[in-house]
SEVEXGU-862195 format. One record per residue (C-alpha): residue number from 0; residue in three letters; y, z, x. Coordinates in nm, 3 decimals, padded with zeros to 5 digits, always signed. Layout:
BEGIN
    i   aa       c2       c3       c1
  NUM  ALA        Y        Z        X
...
//
This chain:
BEGIN
    i   aa       c2       c3       c1
    0  MET  -02.641  -04.860  -02.053
    1  TYR  -02.411  -04.850  -01.827
    2  ARG  -02.437  -05.226  -01.750
    3  PHE  -02.309  -05.276  -02.119
    4  VAL  -02.058  -05.041  -02.086
    5  ILE  -01.923  -05.236  -01.790
    6  ALA  -01.961  -05.562  -01.973
    7  ALA  -01.784  -05.466  -02.240
    8  GLN  -01.499  -05.336  -02.003
    9  VAL  -01.462  -05.684  -01.895
   10  VAL  -01.511  -05.879  -02.198
   11  ILE  -01.211  -05.694  -02.292
   12  ALA  -00.990  -05.727  -02.010
   13  LEU  -01.073  -06.107  -01.967
   14  SER  -01.024  -06.147  -02.366
   15  VAL  -00.697  -05.996  -02.360
   16  ALA  -00.596  -06.209  -02.037
   17  PHE  -00.686  -06.493  -02.203
   18  VAL  -00.467  -06.442  -02.538
   19  TRP  -00.223  -06.315  -02.354
   20  ILE  -00.164  -06.565  -02.072
   21  PHE  -00.296  -06.892  -02.211
   22  HIS  -00.272  -06.871  -02.550
   23  PHE  +00.111  -06.715  -02.552
   24  PRO  +00.235  -06.965  -02.802
   25  ASN  -00.026  -06.880  -03.103
   26  VAL  +00.086  -06.475  -03.015
   27  VAL  +00.475  -06.579  -03.007
   28  ARG  +00.377  -06.737  -03.366
   29  GLU  +00.199  -06.505  -03.493
   30  PHE  +00.411  -06.189  -03.433
   31  HIS  +00.656  -06.399  -03.621
   32  GLU  +00.421  -06.405  -03.901
   33  TYR  +00.415  -06.060  -03.902
   34  GLY  +00.757  -06.006  -03.938
   35  LEU  +00.804  -05.829  -03.587
   36  SER  +01.037  -05.848  -03.324
   37  ASP  +01.012  -06.031  -02.972
   38  ARG  +01.089  -05.702  -02.818
   39  VAL  +00.745  -05.547  -03.006
   40  ARG  +00.580  -05.844  -02.891
   41  SER  +00.664  -05.809  -02.541
   42  LEU  +00.574  -05.426  -02.570
   43  VAL  +00.245  -05.482  -02.706
   44  GLY  +00.111  -05.717  -02.447
   45  GLU  +00.242  -05.533  -02.133
   46  THR  +00.052  -05.251  -02.264
   47  LYS  -00.196  -05.509  -02.343
   48  ILE  -00.217  -05.620  -01.988
   49  THR  -00.158  -05.299  -01.855
   50  LEU  -00.455  -05.158  -02.082
   51  SER  -00.694  -05.432  -01.937
   52  THR  -00.601  -05.357  -01.573
   53  LEU  -00.710  -04.991  -01.611
   54  LEU  -01.037  -05.095  -01.777
   55  ILE  -01.106  -05.302  -01.532
   56  VAL  -00.995  -05.063  -01.221
   57  GLY  -01.186  -04.817  -01.448
   58  ILE  -01.515  -04.959  -01.307
   59  TRP  -01.480  -04.792  -01.026
   60  TYR  -01.290  -04.523  -01.128
   61  PRO  -01.462  -04.428  -01.463
   62  ALA  -01.195  -04.126  -01.522
   63  LEU  -00.936  -04.372  -01.544
   64  VAL  -01.116  -04.579  -01.884
   65  LEU  -01.117  -04.314  -02.180
   66  ILE  -00.751  -04.329  -02.268
   67  PRO  -00.726  -04.660  -02.236
   68  ALA  -01.012  -04.762  -02.443
   69  LEU  -00.855  -04.559  -02.691
   70  ILE  -00.529  -04.705  -02.651
   71  MET  -00.665  -05.042  -02.674
   72  ALA  -00.865  -04.976  -02.992
   73  PHE  -00.562  -04.832  -03.171
   74  LEU  -00.420  -05.130  -03.090
   75  MET  -00.691  -05.348  -03.230
   76  ALA  -00.703  -05.176  -03.578
   77  CYS  -00.294  -05.247  -03.557
   78  ALA  -00.419  -05.610  -03.531
   79  GLN  -00.630  -05.621  -03.846
   80  VAL  -00.358  -05.383  -04.032
   81  ALA  -00.151  -05.705  -03.909
   82  HIS  -00.405  -05.997  -04.021
   83  ILE  -00.438  -05.802  -04.356
   84  ARG  -00.044  -05.795  -04.455
   85  ALA  -00.020  -06.152  -04.338
   86  LYS  -00.323  -06.248  -04.563
   87  HIS  -00.488  -06.447  -04.281
   88  PRO  -00.836  -06.600  -04.334
   89  TRP  -01.107  -06.357  -04.244
   90  GLN  -01.204  -06.600  -03.915
   91  LYS  -00.865  -06.467  -03.768
   92  TYR  -00.997  -06.073  -03.829
   93  VAL  -01.294  -06.157  -03.617
   94  PRO  -01.150  -06.179  -03.243
   95  SER  -00.962  -05.850  -03.279
   96  PHE  -01.267  -05.676  -03.458
   97  GLY  -01.507  -05.767  -03.217
   98  LEU  -01.224  -05.611  -02.942
   99  LEU  -01.188  -05.267  -03.166
  100  ALA  -01.556  -05.245  -03.177
  101  LEU  -01.593  -05.333  -02.795
  102  SER  -01.294  -05.072  -02.732
  103  LEU  -01.475  -04.789  -02.936
  104  PHE  -01.796  -04.804  -02.799
  105  VAL  -01.644  -04.837  -02.414
  106  ALA  -01.479  -04.516  -02.557
  107  TRP  -01.737  -04.364  -02.697
  108  GLU  -01.995  -04.407  -02.359
  109  HIS  -01.709  -04.241  -02.122
  110  ALA  -01.631  -03.954  -02.376
  111  LYS  -02.011  -03.904  -02.365
  112  THR  -02.003  -03.888  -01.987
  113  ILE  -01.721  -03.654  -01.979
  114  LEU  -01.871  -03.414  -02.235
  115  ALA  -02.187  -03.415  -02.081
//
């Protein structure tokens, strides 16, 4: 199971980096569709990049993973709400839903090791 958790952490981090670095014009457009300010967009981006970095560092320091994974899950749940409010087609929901599920999986697995 450990390998799946590590793989999930890497997938989350790389996905966030890919979207926020290589598809930034899409991010700008979507945040404008949602009616959110550039300041909010910047704060969300900075937070997601920081959380992604912590998820990668958490491969070697697992104690760093639980809280970032939970915060990432929260942000992905917020993305789902934003897509619903913008009345996007269901295909737009899939990436953030997948990252939400992966973030919850990572958080769950790390919580189990903390409680064990």
